[in-house]
ZATIVEX-670466 format. One record per residue (C-alpha): residue in one letter; z, x, y. Coordinates in steps of 0.02 Angstrom, whole numbers, always signed. Each point is the difference from the previous one (the first is absolute). Example, Ala and Ser with C-alpha at 12.3 -4.5 7.8 and 13.67 -1.06 7.14 Angstrom:
# residues 2
{rec "A", {+390, +615, -225}}
{rec "S", {-33, +69, +172}}
//
This chain:
# residues 560
{rec "M", {+0, +0, +0}}
{rec "N", {-49, +71, +171}}
{rec "T", {+121, +26, +142}}
{rec "L", {-63, -152, +96}}
{rec "A", {+29, -115, -149}}
{rec "Q", {+174, +71, -29}}
{rec "G", {+46, -28, +181}}
{rec "F", {-64, -179, -5}}
{rec "E", {+98, -36, -160}}
{rec "G", {+160, +74, +74}}
{rec "K", {-21, -107, +155}}
{rec "I", {-19, -156, -108}}
{rec "K", {+161, +43, -96}}
{rec "E", {+94, +33, +161}}
{rec "E", {-55, -167, +71}}
{rec "A", {+45, -88, -163}}
{rec "T", {+174, +80, +2}}
{rec "R", {+27, -55, +179}}
{rec "Y", {-55, -174, -45}}
{rec "E", {+117, -5, -149}}
{rec "Q", {+147, +60, +104}}
{rec "S", {-39, -127, +133}}
{rec "N", {-12, -137, -130}}
{rec "A", {+163, +55, -82}}
{rec "E", {+87, -2, +169}}
{rec "F", {-66, -176, +32}}
{rec "M", {+70, -55, -168}}
{rec "M", {+170, +77, +45}}
{rec "I", {+2, -92, +166}}
{rec "E", {-35, -164, -88}}
{rec "A", {+134, +36, -128}}
{rec "E", {+126, +35, +138}}
{rec "K", {-45, -164, +84}}
{rec "F", {+33, -100, -157}}
{rec "F", {+158, +100, -32}}
{rec "L", {+68, -52, +170}}
{rec "L", {-48, -180, -40}}
{rec "E", {+97, +19, -164}}
{rec "D", {-157, -40, -100}}
{rec "F", {+35, +141, -121}}
{rec "E", {-131, -44, -131}}
{rec "R", {-140, +16, +127}}
{rec "A", {+79, +157, +68}}
{rec "L", {-1, +77, -175}}
{rec "A", {-182, -53, -26}}
{rec "Y", {-55, +89, +159}}
{rec "L", {+102, +154, -46}}
{rec "D", {-88, +7, -169}}
{rec "K", {-170, -12, +88}}
{rec "S", {+53, +138, +118}}
{rec "I", {+44, +111, -149}}
{rec "E", {-167, -43, -83}}
{rec "V", {-90, +67, +152}}
{rec "D", {+117, +150, +25}}
{rec "K", {+82, +60, -161}}
{rec "K", {+110, +120, +99}}
{rec "N", {+73, -135, +112}}
{rec "H", {+185, +44, -27}}
{rec "A", {+53, -115, +143}}
{rec "A", {-71, -150, -96}}
{rec "Y", {+99, +48, -155}}
{rec "F", {+157, +16, +107}}
{rec "K", {-29, -173, +75}}
{rec "K", {-25, -75, -174}}
{rec "A", {+165, +77, -57}}
{rec "E", {+87, -71, +153}}
{rec "I", {-66, -175, -38}}
{rec "Y", {+51, +12, -183}}
{rec "L", {+177, +49, +52}}
{rec "G", {+11, -157, +107}}
{rec "Q", {-67, -105, -145}}
{rec "N", {+130, +76, -118}}
{rec "K", {-135, +80, -108}}
{rec "P", {+71, +176, -11}}
{rec "K", {-106, +58, -147}}
{rec "E", {-164, -38, +89}}
{rec "G", {+72, +77, +158}}
{rec "L", {+45, +161, -92}}
{rec "E", {-178, +17, -67}}
{rec "A", {-68, -19, +177}}
{rec "I", {+120, +121, +85}}
{rec "K", {-29, +133, -133}}
{rec "E", {-188, -11, +38}}
{rec "A", {+39, +22, +185}}
{rec "I", {+107, +154, -36}}
{rec "N", {-133, +76, -115}}
{rec "I", {-122, -11, +145}}
{rec "R", {+118, +56, +139}}
{rec "S", {+164, +81, -55}}
{rec "N", {+71, +55, +167}}
{rec "I", {+47, -170, +75}}
{rec "K", {+187, -34, -13}}
{rec "Y", {-16, -189, +18}}
{rec "Y", {-95, -9, -164}}
{rec "Y", {+147, +76, -95}}
{rec "V", {+125, -113, +89}}
{rec "L", {-101, -154, -51}}
{rec "G", {-16, +69, -176}}
{rec "A", {+189, +17, -11}}
{rec "Q", {+24, -178, +63}}
{rec "L", {-122, -65, -131}}
{rec "A", {+86, +100, -138}}
{rec "K", {+169, -74, +52}}
{rec "A", {-78, -174, -1}}
{rec "N", {-58, +43, -176}}
{rec "R", {+180, +51, -43}}
{rec "D", {-49, +179, -35}}
{rec "M", {+116, +113, +100}}
{rec "Q", {-64, +156, -89}}
{rec "E", {-176, -32, +62}}
{rec "A", {+66, -39, +174}}
{rec "S", {+89, +168, -5}}
{rec "R", {-163, +87, -50}}
{rec "F", {-90, -76, +150}}
{rec "Y", {+133, +69, +119}}
{rec "Q", {-5, +170, -88}}
{rec "L", {-189, +7, +23}}
{rec "M", {+23, -49, +183}}
{rec "T", {+110, +154, +29}}
{rec "E", {-128, +112, -88}}
{rec "N", {-161, -67, +80}}
{rec "T", {+46, -62, +174}}
{rec "T", {+95, +52, +155}}
{rec "D", {+105, -97, +125}}
{rec "Y", {+78, -114, -132}}
{rec "K", {+168, +13, +87}}
{rec "P", {+11, -188, +43}}
{rec "Y", {+3, -39, -187}}
{rec "L", {+134, +123, -53}}
{rec "V", {+138, -130, -22}}
{rec "E", {-111, -108, -112}}
{rec "L", {-49, +158, -96}}
{rec "A", {+182, +48, -24}}
{rec "T", {+51, -173, -59}}
{rec "T", {-142, +2, -128}}
{rec "F", {+39, +175, -58}}
{rec "Q", {+184, -46, -19}}
{rec "A", {-49, -146, -111}}
{rec "T", {-99, +115, -115}}
{rec "G", {+123, +145, -12}}
{rec "K", {-95, +112, +120}}
{rec "Q", {+130, +11, +138}}
{rec "K", {-11, +191, +6}}
{rec "D", {-186, -13, +38}}
{rec "A", {+41, -123, +139}}
{rec "I", {+124, +123, +74}}
{rec "I", {-135, +136, -3}}
{rec "A", {-120, -116, +91}}
{rec "F", {+131, -39, +132}}
{rec "E", {+52, +181, +24}}
{rec "S", {-180, +54, +23}}
{rec "T", {-26, -127, +140}}
{rec "E", {+46, +46, +178}}
{rec "N", {+87, -111, +127}}
{rec "L", {+63, -135, -116}}
{rec "T", {+49, -164, +83}}
{rec "L", {+183, -53, -3}}
{rec "D", {-34, -127, -140}}
{rec "Q", {-90, +132, -102}}
{rec "S", {+141, +125, +28}}
{rec "M", {+127, -129, -59}}
{rec "K", {-105, -27, -155}}
{rec "L", {+4, +187, -31}}
{rec "V", {+190, -1, +21}}
{rec "E", {+9, -139, -131}}
{rec "M", {-105, +103, -121}}
{rec "Y", {+105, +156, +30}}
{rec "V", {+157, -99, -44}}
{rec "Q", {-81, -69, -158}}
{rec "E", {-53, +176, -51}}
{rec "S", {+178, +65, +34}}
{rec "K", {-60, +107, +145}}
{rec "K", {+160, -34, +96}}
{rec "R", {-10, +142, +126}}
{rec "K", {-181, -36, +43}}
{rec "A", {+39, -184, +29}}
{rec "I", {+146, +40, +117}}
{rec "E", {-97, +134, +96}}
{rec "L", {-149, -115, +26}}
{rec "M", {+115, -139, +65}}
{rec "E", {+82, +123, +120}}
{rec "R", {-171, +52, +68}}
{rec "L", {-47, -184, +21}}
{rec "I", {+159, -34, +101}}
{rec "I", {-44, +146, +115}}
{rec "Q", {-176, -72, +21}}
{rec "H", {+66, -178, +28}}
{rec "P", {+168, +21, +88}}
{rec "S", {+12, -182, +58}}
{rec "D", {-42, -81, -166}}
{rec "S", {+164, -85, -52}}
{rec "D", {-69, -62, -166}}
{rec "L", {-49, +178, -46}}
{rec "K", {+177, +60, +35}}
{rec "Y", {+68, -139, -109}}
{rec "Q", {-122, +47, -139}}
{rec "Y", {+55, +182, +15}}
{rec "A", {+184, -46, -22}}
{rec "N", {-44, -115, -144}}
{rec "L", {-99, +140, -82}}
{rec "L", {+145, +120, +16}}
{rec "N", {+115, -126, -81}}
{rec "T", {-125, -34, -140}}
{rec "L", {-11, +187, -35}}
{rec "G", {+188, +16, -10}}
{rec "E", {+24, +77, +173}}
{rec "T", {+123, -134, +55}}
{rec "E", {+97, +109, +122}}
{rec "L", {-161, +51, +87}}
{rec "A", {-54, -183, +6}}
{rec "I", {+165, -51, +81}}
{rec "A", {-11, +145, +125}}
{rec "S", {-179, -46, +50}}
{rec "L", {+49, -182, +30}}
{rec "E", {+160, +42, +93}}
{rec "A", {-99, +117, +114}}
{rec "E", {-127, -135, +45}}
{rec "P", {+48, -74, +171}}
{rec "N", {-112, -153, -14}}
{rec "K", {+41, -71, -170}}
{rec "T", {-101, -148, -62}}
{rec "A", {+75, -138, -106}}
{rec "E", {-77, +79, -156}}
{rec "M", {+80, +168, +43}}
{rec "R", {+169, -80, +29}}
{rec "I", {-9, -96, -164}}
{rec "L", {-51, +156, -95}}
{rec "L", {+141, +101, +81}}
{rec "S", {+121, -141, -40}}
{rec "N", {-56, +3, -182}}
{rec "L", {+21, +189, -8}}
{rec "Y", {+177, -15, +69}}
{rec "E", {+33, -136, -129}}
{rec "G", {-64, +111, -140}}
{rec "K", {+120, +136, +52}}
{rec "G", {+145, -121, +16}}
{rec "E", {+15, +29, +187}}
{rec "S", {+44, -177, +52}}
{rec "S", {+75, +51, +167}}
{rec "A", {-160, +93, +49}}
{rec "K", {-99, -152, -52}}
{rec "Y", {+104, -117, +108}}
{rec "D", {-5, +122, +146}}
{rec "L", {-190, -1, -12}}
{rec "L", {+0, -190, +4}}
{rec "I", {+112, -5, +154}}
{rec "E", {-106, +135, +85}}
{rec "S", {-158, -99, -38}}
{rec "F", {+70, -159, +77}}
{rec "G", {+43, +97, +157}}
{rec "D", {-170, +84, +11}}
{rec "P", {-106, -81, +138}}
{rec "E", {-157, +64, -86}}
{rec "A", {+41, -91, -162}}
{rec "S", {-86, -170, -4}}
{rec "L", {+74, -167, -52}}
{rec "T", {-102, +9, -160}}
{rec "D", {+69, +174, -37}}
{rec "K", {+178, -62, +17}}
{rec "T", {-23, -155, -106}}
{rec "L", {-81, +105, -137}}
{rec "L", {+145, +122, +0}}
{rec "L", {+130, -137, -6}}
{rec "G", {-93, -90, -138}}
{rec "Q", {-15, +162, -99}}
{rec "L", {+188, +29, +14}}
{rec "I", {+37, -175, -66}}
{rec "L", {-123, +14, -144}}
{rec "E", {+65, +170, -55}}
{rec "N", {+184, -47, +7}}
{rec "S", {-1, -183, -54}}
{rec "T", {+173, +10, -81}}
{rec "D", {+87, +126, +113}}
{rec "L", {-54, -38, +178}}
{rec "P", {+85, +67, +156}}
{rec "I", {+22, -179, +60}}
{rec "D", {+76, +36, +170}}
{rec "L", {-132, +131, +42}}
{rec "I", {-142, -117, -46}}
{rec "D", {+75, -143, +99}}
{rec "S", {+21, +115, +151}}
{rec "L", {-179, +66, -11}}
{rec "Q", {-74, -174, -17}}
{rec "T", {+99, -57, +152}}
{rec "S", {-63, +153, +95}}
{rec "L", {-178, -41, -52}}
{rec "E", {+11, -177, +65}}
{rec "N", {+76, +60, +163}}
{rec "Q", {-143, +123, +23}}
{rec "Y", {-132, -131, -41}}
{rec "P", {+79, -168, +49}}
{rec "N", {-158, -105, -4}}
{rec "E", {-95, +86, -140}}
{rec "A", {-30, -110, -153}}
{rec "L", {-3, +153, -114}}
{rec "A", {+177, +51, +53}}
{rec "V", {+67, -175, -30}}
{rec "E", {-96, -17, -164}}
{rec "N", {+74, +165, -57}}
{rec "G", {+170, -76, +38}}
{rec "T", {-32, -144, -119}}
{rec "Y", {-37, +125, -138}}
{rec "V", {+145, +116, +41}}
{rec "Y", {+134, -134, +14}}
{rec "T", {-63, -94, -153}}
{rec "K", {+19, +161, -100}}
{rec "L", {+172, +38, +73}}
{rec "A", {+58, -177, -40}}
{rec "E", {-48, +30, -182}}
{rec "I", {+122, +145, -18}}
{rec "A", {+138, -40, +126}}
{rec "L", {+154, -100, -46}}
{rec "G", {+103, -139, +78}}
{rec "N", {-8, -25, +187}}
{rec "Q", {-119, +147, +24}}
{rec "R", {-125, -83, -118}}
{rec "D", {+13, -163, +97}}
{rec "L", {-26, +95, +162}}
{rec "F", {-158, +84, -63}}
{rec "Q", {-67, -166, -64}}
{rec "V", {+24, -75, +172}}
{rec "K", {-83, +152, +81}}
{rec "A", {-149, -17, -117}}
{rec "I", {-25, -185, +35}}
{rec "N", {+23, +25, +188}}
{rec "R", {-144, +122, -4}}
{rec "Y", {-106, -122, -97}}
{rec "K", {+37, -125, +138}}
{rec "Q", {-57, +128, +129}}
{rec "L", {-158, +29, -100}}
{rec "K", {-48, -183, +2}}
{rec "E", {-14, +19, +189}}
{rec "L", {-88, +169, -7}}
{rec "K", {-112, -43, -149}}
{rec "P", {-12, -190, -4}}
{rec "G", {-148, +6, -118}}
{rec "D", {+95, +87, -140}}
{rec "F", {+37, -127, -137}}
{rec "K", {+123, +115, -90}}
{rec "V", {+109, +9, +156}}
{rec "W", {+12, -189, +16}}
{rec "D", {+36, -18, -185}}
{rec "K", {+143, +126, +10}}
{rec "V", {+78, -86, +151}}
{rec "L", {-13, -175, -72}}
{rec "S", {+62, +47, -173}}
{rec "Y", {+150, +89, +78}}
{rec "E", {+44, -151, +109}}
{rec "Y", {-24, -113, -151}}
{rec "N", {+111, +104, -114}}
{rec "T", {+137, +18, +132}}
{rec "G", {-6, -184, +49}}
{rec "D", {-43, +30, +183}}
{rec "W", {-80, -171, +12}}
{rec "Q", {-22, -10, +188}}
{rec "A", {-90, +167, +7}}
{rec "L", {-101, -44, -156}}
{rec "S", {-55, -165, +76}}
{rec "A", {-64, +85, +158}}
{rec "D", {-80, +150, -87}}
{rec "A", {-81, -97, -143}}
{rec "D", {-75, -121, +125}}
{rec "E", {-76, +147, +95}}
{rec "A", {-59, +84, -161}}
{rec "L", {-93, -158, -54}}
{rec "M", {-99, +7, +163}}
{rec "L", {-67, +169, -60}}
{rec "Y", {-6, -36, -187}}
{rec "P", {-28, -188, -25}}
{rec "N", {-51, +22, -183}}
{rec "Q", {+158, +86, -63}}
{rec "A", {+93, -123, -111}}
{rec "I", {+158, +106, -5}}
{rec "F", {+15, -11, +191}}
{rec "Y", {-2, -191, -12}}
{rec "I", {+137, +11, -132}}
{rec "Y", {+103, +113, +113}}
{rec "L", {-17, -119, +147}}
{rec "A", {+37, -151, -109}}
{rec "S", {+158, +86, -62}}
{rec "A", {+55, +29, +179}}
{rec "K", {-31, -183, +41}}
{rec "I", {+101, -57, -152}}
{rec "N", {+148, +104, +54}}
{rec "L", {-19, -57, +181}}
{rec "N", {+6, -181, -63}}
{rec "E", {-181, -41, +39}}
{rec "P", {-54, -67, -171}}
{rec "D", {-153, -98, +57}}
{rec "E", {-81, +152, +78}}
{rec "A", {+48, +103, -152}}
{rec "E", {-85, -126, -115}}
{rec "D", {-162, +10, +101}}
{rec "L", {+2, +190, -9}}
{rec "L", {+29, -2, -188}}
{rec "N", {-146, -119, -22}}
{rec "Q", {-108, +126, +95}}
{rec "A", {+60, +141, -111}}
{rec "S", {-27, -103, -157}}
{rec "R", {-185, -20, +40}}
{rec "M", {-18, +189, +0}}
{rec "T", {+96, +40, -159}}
{rec "R", {-67, -115, -136}}
{rec "S", {-46, +147, -111}}
{rec "N", {+160, +96, +34}}
{rec "E", {+136, -73, -111}}
{rec "L", {+138, +111, +68}}
{rec "L", {-25, -59, +179}}
{rec "T", {-29, -178, -59}}
{rec "S", {+169, +7, -87}}
{rec "Q", {+80, +64, +160}}
{rec "I", {-79, -140, +104}}
{rec "L", {+58, -133, -124}}
{rec "G", {+176, +71, +10}}
{rec "K", {-4, -10, +190}}
{rec "R", {-64, -179, -6}}
{rec "A", {+142, -41, -120}}
{rec "E", {+124, +71, +126}}
{rec "I", {-73, -116, +134}}
{rec "A", {+16, -150, -117}}
{rec "E", {+181, +47, -34}}
{rec "M", {+33, +13, +188}}
{rec "N", {-67, -178, +16}}
{rec "D", {+114, -60, -143}}
{rec "Q", {-153, -29, -111}}
{rec "I", {+83, +76, -153}}
{rec "Q", {-118, -76, -128}}
{rec "Q", {-153, +64, +94}}
{rec "A", {+79, +172, +16}}
{rec "S", {+32, +1, -188}}
{rec "Q", {-182, -46, -35}}
{rec "L", {-64, +140, +115}}
{rec "Y", {+110, +126, -89}}
{rec "Q", {-67, -63, -166}}
{rec "Q", {-179, +30, +60}}
{rec "A", {+47, +177, +52}}
{rec "L", {+86, +40, -165}}
{rec "K", {-152, -53, -101}}
{rec "L", {-107, +136, +78}}
{rec "N", {-32, +163, -94}}
{rec "Q", {+71, +101, +145}}
{rec "I", {+161, -55, +86}}
{rec "H", {+53, +73, +165}}
{rec "P", {+178, +74, -9}}
{rec "E", {+51, -97, +156}}
{rec "T", {-49, -163, -84}}
{rec "S", {+106, +45, -152}}
{rec "I", {+149, +35, +113}}
{rec "S", {-18, -156, +107}}
{rec "Y", {-21, -104, -157}}
{rec "G", {+159, +75, -74}}
{rec "K", {+93, -44, +159}}
{rec "F", {-76, -175, -2}}
{rec "M", {+57, -29, -180}}
{rec "A", {+176, +62, +35}}
{rec "T", {+15, -109, +154}}
{rec "H", {-73, -160, -72}}
{rec "N", {+41, +23, -185}}
{rec "V", {-182, -30, -47}}
{rec "I", {-80, +48, -166}}
{rec "T", {-184, -26, -37}}
{rec "E", {-127, +22, -137}}
{rec "S", {-83, +139, +99}}
{rec "T", {+155, +107, -11}}
{rec "E", {-14, -4, -188}}
{rec "T", {-184, +49, +13}}
{rec "I", {+34, +151, +111}}
{rec "S", {+148, +50, -107}}
{rec "N", {-107, -1, -156}}
{rec "R", {-121, +119, +85}}
{rec "F", {+139, +128, +22}}
{rec "T", {+89, -30, -165}}
{rec "V", {-159, -4, -104}}
{rec "G", {+61, -154, -95}}
{rec "E", {+172, +67, -44}}
{rec "K", {+129, -140, +18}}
{rec "D", {+158, +89, -51}}
{rec "L", {+117, -3, +151}}
{rec "K", {+75, +168, -39}}
{rec "D", {-174, +76, +1}}
{rec "V", {-42, -89, +163}}
{rec "Y", {+158, +72, +78}}
{rec "Q", {-39, +177, -59}}
{rec "R", {-179, -8, +65}}
{rec "A", {+60, -67, +168}}
{rec "L", {+131, +137, +9}}
{rec "A", {-135, +131, -34}}
{rec "L", {-109, -70, +140}}
{rec "Y", {+147, -3, +119}}
{rec "S", {+45, +180, -45}}
{rec "S", {-182, +50, +32}}
{rec "D", {+16, -65, +178}}
{rec "K", {-102, -157, -36}}
{rec "P", {+123, -137, +52}}
{rec "A", {-133, -131, +38}}
{rec "E", {-73, +14, -176}}
{rec "A", {+174, -2, -77}}
{rec "L", {+39, -159, +96}}
{rec "V", {-160, -86, -57}}
{rec "L", {+41, +45, -180}}
{rec "L", {+174, -76, +12}}
{rec "L", {-42, -157, +99}}
{rec "S", {-47, -113, -144}}
{rec "N", {+160, +44, -93}}
{rec "I", {+126, -17, +139}}
{rec "H", {+71, -167, -58}}
{rec "T", {+12, +60, -180}}
{rec "F", {+96, +156, +53}}
{rec "E", {+116, -110, +104}}
{rec "D", {+25, -123, -144}}
{rec "N", {+42, +146, -115}}
{rec "K", {+122, +67, +131}}
{rec "D", {-84, +171, -11}}
{rec "G", {+94, +106, +128}}
{rec "A", {-110, +154, -22}}
{rec "A", {-157, -100, +39}}
{rec "M", {+83, -83, +150}}
{rec "E", {+48, +173, +67}}
{rec "L", {-179, +60, -21}}
{rec "Y", {-62, -154, +96}}
{rec "G", {+120, +48, +139}}
{rec "D", {-54, +182, -1}}
{rec "I", {-183, -50, +13}}
{rec "Y", {+31, -119, +144}}
{rec "K", {+103, +135, +87}}
{rec "Q", {-144, +123, -13}}
{rec "L", {-115, -133, +68}}
{rec "K", {+121, -16, +148}}
{rec "L", {+48, -180, -45}}
{rec "T", {+185, +39, +8}}
{rec "D", {+68, -178, +6}}
{rec "I", {-88, -42, -163}}
{rec "A", {+55, +167, -75}}
{rec "L", {+182, -42, +37}}
{rec "K", {-19, -172, -81}}
{rec "Y", {-55, +78, -166}}
{rec "W", {+127, +141, +4}}
{rec "V", {+139, -129, +17}}
{rec "K", {-71, -93, -152}}
{rec "A", {-10, +165, -96}}
{rec "K", {+186, +33, +31}}
{rec "E", {+42, -179, -48}}
{rec "F", {-100, +8, -163}}
{rec "G", {+61, +173, -51}}
{rec "G", {-103, +141, -76}}
{rec "A", {-47, +78, +167}}
{rec "S", {+19, +185, +40}}
{rec "D", {+161, +76, +67}}
{rec "K", {-84, +10, +172}}
{rec "I", {-14, -188, +21}}
{rec "D", {+158, -16, +106}}
{rec "Q", {-60, +140, +113}}
{rec "K", {-169, -86, +24}}
{rec "I", {+80, -166, +44}}
{rec "A", {+125, +79, +119}}
{rec "S", {-129, +105, +91}}
{rec "E", {-111, -152, +29}}
{rec "K", {+144, -110, +57}}
{rec "N", {+59, +135, +120}}
{rec "D", {-175, +15, +73}}
//
C-alpha cells in the first residue's frame, strides 16, 4: 500500500474513533439524564450502548456499579466495578465503591481487598482512612490499618482518634498516650479531647494521671466532673467527691444541665447510702440559682422523690411534700406535661386534699378532656365535697371512655355505689358493687369500699361468693380460707385478703372464731378503716382465740 493510501486509511480510522467517542459520550449523557430521573433501567440500557461503542469506557462501568448498589444488586455491581478497575486502576473512588458493594454482598474480606488495592494503586485516599480502618479491623488486619495511618501525613482529628483506638487495641499504650498528648497541644481548647485523654489514661490503668489531668483543668465540663467523681468513688475518696460536687455548684461556668447531671449521678451511684442533707442543700441552691427554670424544678421532683424513698418518719413526709410542691410548680411552668398533672392529681387524691383536687382536676380536664382517670379524680373530689350529682355526671363521662378497661370500670362502679350509699339507696349501692365484683379485674379501692359497705350495712350477696371462689379456687374449708387470707395480708395485699374473707364473715362470726375476727380487724386497720377494725378486735377478744396482742390493739385504738 502506498503512502497516500496509508494516510487516507489512518484519517478514516481517526475520524471513526472520534465519532465513536462522541457517540459514547452522548450515550453517557442520556444515561445520566435517566439516572437523575430515577429511570434506572433506561439508564443501564444507555450505559450498555455506550460500552458497546467504547469498550474502554470505565466511567460507564462505574455508573452501572453505582446503579446496581442502589438497586441492592451487589453481585452485578461487583462485576461492573471490577471492569472499571481493570481499565483504570488509579481512581480511588472505584475502590471505595467496590468496598461498599462487597459489604452489601456481606463479604468483608473482599471489601478489605478493595481498600488494600486502593492504598497500593492510588494516592490521596486520606478521606477514606476511617472506613478503611473499620474494614481492616473487621477482617483481622488492624496492623495494616495502622501502617496506612502512620504513612499518611496531617491526619484529621477524627482519624487521629481512630489511630489512638487501634493503638489501644494493639496494646501500644505509650503510643496512644503520646498521640493524645500531641493532639491536646494541637487543639488546646477542645474540652471533649481533654475528657477523652483522661478517660484513656483511666482505661490504661493510669488513674492517678487521669485524676491529675482533670483536677488541673480550669474549665471542667459535666462529663469531666462525672468522670472525676467516678474516679474518686473508685478510690473510696468520698470527701473529695463531695467537695467536687460543691465546687461544681459554685462554679459560674458550670451550666444548669451540668449540675443536674452531677446530682443525678450522685443519687444513682449511692442509692442506698445517700448524703441526704448535702443533696437537699445542693438542690435548694440549684433552685435559688435558677428560680424560674423548669429543668431545675423538674430535677427537684426527681431528687425529692428519691430522698423520700430512703428517708424515715417526718423527714420522709417532708421530702414527699417537697416533691409534690415542685410538681405543682411544674404544672405552671410546663402546663402541657401530662405526667406532671397526673402526679399532682394522684397525690391530692391519695392525701384526700379534696378542695385542691377539685380545682386542679377541673383545670387538667381543660387540657386533657379525654383522660378518664382525671374524671374519676374530679368525681372523687365532688363525692367528698358532698356534690353527688356533679360526681355522677363526671363518672358517666369516664364510663364512656373505659368500656374496655375492666379495672377502671370497676373503680367507677365502686364510686357510683358510694354515691348511692350517700343518697341512702342501699339496694342500688349493693347492686353496683355486685356488677363491679363480677368483672375479671377488680380495683383495690372498690374492694375496700365494698368491705366497709358490708361492715356498715351487714350486707351479704351472691357476688361476694363468686369473688371469693376466684381467690380460693373452689376450696370451702374455713381454716384454709383463713390461712390463705392471712398469707395475702402478710404479703401486703390487704384488699385481696378482705375480698377473700367477705363471703365467710357471717360464718366466722357464727363459729365465734376469734382469730378470724382479729384478722378482719388487722385488715381494716391496714386499710385505714379504724372504727371497723376496732369493732372486729372487740369481737375477737369476746370470742377468744385471738393473739396476746389483742388488748394492746384495742387500747391503742380507743386511746387514739
